[in-house]
N, C-alpha and C positions, 0 to 999 in steps of 0.2 A: 741561945747558943750563937755565937758570932761565926759567920762564914766569910771567907775571902771572896770578894767580887772584883774581877778585873776585865779589861778588854784585851783580847789577843787577836792577832792576824793569822788566818789560816788560808791555805789555797783552796778555792772552791772549784771543783771539777765542772760543775754546771755552767758557771760564769767564766771559767778559765782565767781567774785572777784571784789575788788575795782579797779576803773579805774580813772586816772586823766583826768579832763575835764577843758576846759577854760570856764570861766563865765564872761559875760559882763553884768554889773549891776546885774540884777536878772534873766538873761536868760542864760541857759546852751547851749554851742556850742557842740552839740552831733554829732561829726564827727568821722569817722574812716573808714579805707578801709574794704570792704566786706571780711569777714573771708575766704570764699572759694577762692576769687580772690587773696587774700594775700598768701594763701597756694600754689596756682598755680604759683604765681610769685616766691616764694621761691624755688619751684621745678625747674623752668626755670633757676634761678640763680645757683642752684646746678649743673645743667648740662652745663651751659654756663656762666662762671663768667663775661664775657665781657658784658652781659646784665645788670649786677648789677647797674651800674651808670644810665643807661637809665631808668630802672624800678624805682629806687629811685627818680630820677628827675621827673618822671611822678607822683608819689605819692605826692611829695612835691608841684608840680604844681597844682595838684587837691586840696590839702589842702589850699594853698594860695588863689586859686580862690574861694573855698567854704567859707573860712573865710572872704574874701573881700565882698562877697555877704551877709554874715551874719551881718557884721558891716555897710554895706551900702556905702562902699567906696573902691576903688582899693588900695591894699597895697602890699608891697613886703615882702618877708620872713624876711629880716632885720628889717623892720618897725614893723612887728608883734612881733619879738623877743624883740625889744626895748620896745614896749608897755607892754609886759609881765613883763620885768625887772622893768619898771617904775610903773607898777600897774594901768595904765590908758591909755586911747586912746582918741584922739581928733576926 
């Protein structure tokens, strides 16, 4: 069953600005790294650039896992990106 997948901008109260979200049919995928944890990761990268790839891979892995759970099927990052480009997901 095909579902519409799009990117929408919504105002985020926590960040006090518009944020881009993925929308599947009429449901918003409200995902993002915890702001405090993200700041800690940035500090670690600033002190040890070798950690950058590891931290980024961890964030991407968490995103892919969370999005897969949201849509109800296991997906790869490439499959997610292709679905966004096509505007739908099977």
